[in-house]
C-alpha distance (Angstrom), angle and dihedral (degrees) to the residues before:
residue distance angle dihedral
X1 . . .
X2 3.76 . .
X3 3.91 109.8 .
X4 3.79 124.3 -142.6
X5 3.81 98.0 -179.1
X6 3.84 126.2 17.6
X7 3.72 130.5 176.5
X8 3.75 128.3 -174.6
X9 3.79 122.7 -167.9
X10 3.79 87.5 -23.1
X11 3.68 117.2 179.9
X12 3.87 141.0 167.4
X13 3.87 121.8 -164.3
X14 3.87 123.5 -162.3
X15 3.76 106.2 -162.4
X16 3.95 101.9 -58.5
X17 3.89 96.6 -17.6
X18 3.70 125.4 80.7
X19 3.91 117.6 -135.3
X20 3.72 88.8 -172.1
X21 3.81 132.2 10.5
X22 3.77 137.6 -176.8
X23 3.87 94.1 -8.1
X24 3.65 112.9 177.5
X25 3.84 119.2 167.4
X26 3.78 146.5 123.9
X27 3.83 127.7 -139.6
X28 3.83 111.5 -156.0
X29 3.75 118.4 -125.9
X30 3.82 113.2 -99.6
X31 3.84 94.2 18.1
X32 3.77 129.1 122.2
X33 3.85 104.2 -132.3
X34 3.74 121.4 -164.5
X35 3.83 119.1 -148.1
X36 3.84 112.8 -158.4
X37 3.81 134.8 172.0
X38 3.77 142.1 114.2
X39 3.81 124.0 -68.3
X40 3.82 108.0 -74.0
X41 3.82 93.9 26.5
X42 3.81 94.6 118.5
X43 3.77 103.2 -101.6
X44 3.76 96.8 128.1
X45 3.79 89.5 41.8
X46 3.76 91.6 55.1
X47 3.66 94.4 49.0
X48 3.86 93.5 48.4
X49 3.72 89.4 51.6
X50 3.80 92.7 51.4
X51 3.84 88.4 47.1
X52 3.78 92.0 50.8
X53 3.70 95.4 -119.6
X54 3.84 92.0 118.0
X55 3.69 130.2 37.0
X56 3.84 122.3 -129.8
X57 3.78 120.2 -111.2
X58 3.80 88.3 -154.8
X59 3.77 138.9 0.1
X60 3.83 129.9 22.2
X61 3.73 140.5 -83.4
X62 3.78 126.4 -160.2
X63 3.69 134.9 -175.4
X64 3.85 117.2 -154.4
X65 3.76 88.2 -14.4
X66 3.79 95.7 -55.1
X67 3.75 127.2 106.4
X68 3.90 115.7 -103.6
X69 3.75 107.8 -95.7
X70 3.86 116.7 174.2
X71 3.81 90.8 -171.1
X72 3.81 93.9 56.7
X73 3.82 116.2 100.9
X74 3.81 87.8 -154.8
X75 3.78 92.9 54.8
X76 3.80 93.1 44.9
X77 3.76 89.6 51.7
X78 3.81 94.2 55.8
X79 3.77 99.9 43.3
X80 3.95 128.1 67.8
X81 3.83 118.8 -168.0
X82 3.71 131.4 -165.1
X83 3.75 118.1 -169.6
X84 3.70 119.5 -147.0
X85 3.87 90.0 -124.7
X86 3.74 91.9 52.4
X87 3.86 99.1 -139.7
X88 3.75 107.1 -155.5
X89 3.78 131.5 151.4
X90 3.90 101.7 -95.2
X91 3.89 93.1 -168.8
X92 3.87 91.0 64.0
X93 3.78 125.8 82.2
X94 3.79 119.7 -115.9
X95 3.84 93.3 -108.9
X96 3.93 88.9 52.1
X97 3.76 90.6 51.9
X98 3.84 89.5 51.1
X99 3.91 92.2 48.4
X100 3.76 89.2 47.2
X101 3.81 88.9 54.3
X102 3.69 91.3 48.4
X103 3.83 92.8 51.6
X104 3.74 93.1 52.7
X105 3.76 99.7 42.4
X106 3.82 121.7 61.4
X107 3.77 94.2 -162.4
X108 3.87 93.9 45.8
X109 3.84 115.0 154.9
X110 3.88 103.2 -146.3
X111 3.82 95.2 170.4
X112 3.89 96.2 54.5
X113 3.87 96.0 45.2
X114 3.77 93.3 43.5
X115 3.79 93.0 46.7
X116 3.72 94.2 47.8
X117 3.82 93.5 51.9
X118 3.81 90.6 46.5
X119 3.77 88.5 51.3
X120 3.81 90.6 53.9
X121 3.84 91.3 50.8
X122 3.81 94.1 -114.6
X123 3.80 109.9 155.2
X124 3.92 108.7 -126.6
X125 3.86 91.3 -153.8
X126 3.86 94.7 56.6
X127 3.78 123.4 101.0
X128 3.78 112.4 -114.8
X129 3.86 89.3 -121.8
X130 3.86 89.3 66.7
X131 3.77 93.5 55.8
X132 3.82 126.2 92.8
X133 3.66 118.5 -107.3
X134 3.93 91.1 -103.6
X135 3.88 88.8 50.7
X136 3.80 91.5 50.8
X137 3.81 90.3 50.6
X138 3.79 90.0 53.0
X139 3.82 91.5 49.8
X140 3.85 88.6 52.1
X141 3.79 92.0 48.7
X142 3.87 90.4 47.5
X143 3.80 87.7 55.1
X144 3.76 91.5 49.8
X145 3.85 91.7 47.2
X146 3.77 90.5 45.8
X147 3.79 91.9 67.8
X148 3.90 87.1 70.4
X149 3.86 87.7 -141.6
X150 3.75 126.7 -177.0
X151 3.91 90.7 -133.5
X152 3.80 124.5 35.6
X153 3.84 117.5 -162.3
X154 3.79 106.8 -165.7
X155 3.79 119.8 -177.8
X156 3.95 106.6 -161.7
X157 3.74 96.9 -27.4
X158 3.81 94.0 171.9
X159 3.86 95.0 52.4
X160 3.84 113.2 119.1
X161 3.87 94.1 12.5
X162 3.77 125.4 125.0
X163 3.87 116.7 -126.8
X164 3.82 93.3 -97.0
X165 3.83 92.2 50.8
X166 3.86 89.9 47.6
X167 3.80 88.9 54.8
X168 3.74 91.2 51.8
X169 3.82 93.0 48.9
X170 3.77 89.5 50.9
X171 3.76 92.1 49.9
X172 3.86 90.8 47.8
X173 3.88 91.2 52.9
X174 3.78 92.0 48.4
X175 3.79 91.9 49.1
X176 3.81 92.3 48.7
X177 3.84 91.3 51.7
X178 3.83 89.2 47.7
X179 3.70 97.6 46.0
X180 3.78 103.5 33.9
X181 3.75 103.8 20.3
X182 3.83 88.5 -119.6
X183 3.71 120.3 179.1
X184 3.85 115.2 -135.7
X185 3.81 128.3 -162.9
X186 3.80 108.1 -179.1
X187 3.88 131.8 168.6
X188 3.77 124.8 -144.1
X189 3.83 141.5 162.5
X190 3.66 91.6 -149.9
X191 3.92 108.4 79.9
X192 3.76 95.6 -176.2
X193 3.75 89.6 65.5
X194 3.72 94.2 54.3
X195 3.71 99.2 48.2
X196 3.84 96.4 73.0
X197 3.78 95.0 48.7
X198 3.92 108.1 27.3
X199 3.74 122.9 87.7
X200 3.68 95.0 178.3
X201 3.78 130.9 39.9
X202 3.82 134.2 -157.8
X203 3.89 119.7 -169.8
X204 3.72 119.4 -161.4
X205 3.80 123.2 -168.1
X206 3.81 127.5 168.9
X207 3.81 91.0 -4.2
X208 3.77 94.8 -56.7
X209 3.77 136.2 96.8
X210 3.77 114.0 -105.2
X211 3.80 98.7 171.6
X212 3.87 134.2 17.2
X213 3.75 111.0 167.2
X214 3.80 145.4 115.5
X215 3.68 111.2 -77.9
X216 3.83 94.4 -128.4
X217 3.85 88.4 53.6
X218 3.90 88.8 53.3
X219 3.69 94.9 47.6
X220 3.92 95.5 47.6
X221 3.72 96.4 40.3
X222 3.79 97.9 50.2
X223 3.83 126.2 72.7
X224 3.71 136.5 -177.3
X225 3.87 111.7 -134.5
X226 3.80 122.5 -162.5
X227 3.75 122.5 -174.3
X228 3.75 149.5 108.4
X229 3.79 119.0 -33.7
X230 3.72 100.5 -122.1
X231 3.78 135.4 128.6
X232 3.70 96.4 -77.9
X233 3.91 110.7 135.5
X234 3.76 126.1 -149.2
X235 3.83 101.1 -154.9
X236 3.69 95.2 153.1
X237 3.87 91.3 55.1
X238 3.77 131.3 70.1
X239 3.82 102.9 -127.4
X240 3.77 108.2 -149.7
X241 3.83 98.5 179.9
X242 3.75 136.2 -3.0
X243 3.78 127.8 -168.4
X244 3.88 125.6 -176.7
X245 3.77 123.9 -154.0
X246 3.77 114.4 177.5
X247 3.77 107.4 -53.7
X248 3.83 93.9 -18.1
X249 3.82 129.3 87.4
X250 3.83 127.8 -160.7
X251 3.76 116.2 -160.8
X252 3.74 134.8 178.1
X253 3.80 108.6 -148.4
X254 3.80 137.8 178.9
X255 3.79 114.3 -136.4
X256 3.77 140.8 37.3
X257 3.78 108.2 -50.0
X258 3.80 90.7 -165.2
X259 3.91 118.3 -163.9
X260 3.86 110.1 -16.2
X261 3.81 99.8 171.3
X262 3.82 136.0 -106.8
X263 3.83 93.6 -62.4
X264 3.73 93.0 64.6
X265 3.92 134.5 78.1
X266 3.63 123.2 -155.4
X267 3.73 114.3 -159.6
X268 3.86 133.0 -179.2
X269 3.84 110.0 -122.0
X270 3.76 125.5 -142.1
X271 3.80 123.1 -124.4
X272 3.81 94.3 -98.0
X273 3.77 90.1 54.7
X274 3.83 90.7 53.6
X275 3.82 94.5 45.3
X276 3.80 94.5 48.5
X277 3.85 92.5 48.4
X278 3.83 90.8 54.3
X279 3.74 92.8 46.1
X280 3.80 93.1 50.8
X281 3.79 93.4 44.3
X282 3.79 112.9 121.4
X283 3.73 112.0 -105.5
X284 3.80 131.4 -132.7
X285 3.95 126.1 -127.6
X286 3.75 91.8 -84.0
X287 3.81 93.1 58.0
X288 3.71 98.9 -108.7
X289 3.68 133.7 102.1
X290 3.81 121.3 -95.3
X291 3.67 92.0 -93.4
X292 3.79 137.6 8.8
X293 3.82 115.3 -131.0
X294 3.78 112.6 -145.5
X295 3.81 136.1 165.8
X296 3.78 90.9 -98.5
X297 3.83 86.1 79.6
X298 3.77 89.6 75.4
X299 3.79 93.7 56.6
X300 3.70 101.6 -90.0
X301 3.80 119.3 131.0
């Protein structure tokens, strides 16, 4: 597996609090990796560290095998970053923003960024300040995409977008991965938006990684078990969540449950069920779940 982004023991401390701690993960090159977790979990901190906008308090972060160096022209050329606040010059016109992007980036893709904004019906001769919040977000994303970067780091790119615009962003990201082999790491609170486009998933909770694995592996290795609440044990399975209602128990487990008998149902969960179960999982004293699920569980190094 060729790795686009790798962190080892990565952490960032703000005064006495940790925004991210002991983060170890690998994002495969050419993948679309979804980053999910509650507010304050460390999603923005991880993205800013990968973009070189923040320095680690501990651990390392590398992009395409090289240490992050925000002062390196080579690094800046390969990485595109979209901040959740979309800081753009609102006194400029859209076409001026695009020309500014072209001037600063040698690999700028004018045709794609202009075509996308035209397809969205955003007037290129309008000032940014006259656009809606959703349209301003689309302009910021067009600038990020126009860099034609090898790695896109997108912090909540779907926020403030209507359903039609979200579908357009989804298609644009998929086209970029297909045509250029771009690697994408994007954070989102809306899990249903990630499932159709992400082939890799990272779950953060309490500033630590709970899950880092391919989505197809997560979907095939987890099962929902519904059956009688008795004294049966499941020592061979990793029980992620368990809920009892009367005499019935519903569990999300990782592993092959095998034959359980006629009183049990085995159901395939969707990605949202899996994510919510990990986020609701009781934590240990160090702030992490009892076990971190990674792609190494399927036999990869």
